[in-house]
C-alpha angles and dihedrals in degrees: 000000000000113000121225091248089053090050090051089053091052091050092047090054096041122095108247097210129032124241118251088249092058094048091050090054095060124115112272094252092050092046088052088054091052091049095044096048093042093066126085106289093224087072088074101022113165095163098127092077092053089067086089098049104087096107094052094042091050091049091050092045090052094047091052094045090052098039103038102049109117092002136111103249137189126203098205107212095000100183111187089358103242095140092036090060090046090053089051095047088049090068105264110168089227129358125196127194116202123188138153092222113087091190095058092041089056090054090047094049090050090052093050091053092050090051090044091236097125093100089071102020125074127184121199137173115241152139111263090211090055108021097171093221118137118265117277096012105143138057095192132022128189116208103184120175095332114089087088088064092061145059100263100215091052092044095049092046091051093045091053091050095053096039116096120232105273091026128134136213123206112206122194115186146155120249128235100201100089107086092203094054090043091052090053090053090052090052097051102049090154091071095065144016120269089249091056094052093051098045105047106145130260126203087254089063092061091047087051089066089071087086084073108016144028109255114235132180120349123195134179124216139190126015117125091025088066087075087073094064097080091051097035092118093050131086090254095051099091090046093051090048095050090046091052094049091054092051089047091057088064104032096044091061091060115095111237095020092059091060086069091069120116096233141012138193128211134173123226116203126198106249092226124073118237 
């Protein structure tokens, strides 16, 4: 198992950003990811739907605060680093943010400097399917909204390699089962790459991870509360949102119906004890 000090040494010796030549040599789908995520995010802004996600975001935030304190943690495809900074502020011994987009990483690094977190927080550019981290480097890993960007078998294999025995991975993903939500995705291709649209996860993709991990808690989020989005700026918006959340507390516990949710979270655990 790689110690935290050995991981720090690896990070010290590792180039934080790739050369232009290395980026150009990426597979086409990965190069498309870099180009897509390096542009101004407002060009593919989908924020209106996230007005309903406070319950799931709070649950994820609480899980990270509880599980990452004193641990070595990785934000796997960290984007702008919002959750990476949260993990560092929660008392992780060492936090690493990995992403393929140099543009987003630069913004994340600048924020860590402003918050004076850079003594325990490191951002590096890398490929999530081949991270180059030493074996068994991390106690906790966050995979938030990014597994659908990857070839799952390659991602699960790599995650198992870099997770320490006794470690846990929290996955936060959209679901592909609801035909209305999927139809919306198909009508808004500018908001995601073609690969993303075709690889939104299904419950079976989480179950598939049991080849590498033990499957822990799985939760389903956001169905009826989505009805509040069209009226979010009206006086009835909060009322519709609250009513939708109450109904979701019942419906999203029912097998079959819960697959219609917009998002789900699931925990993967290393099969070996520490």
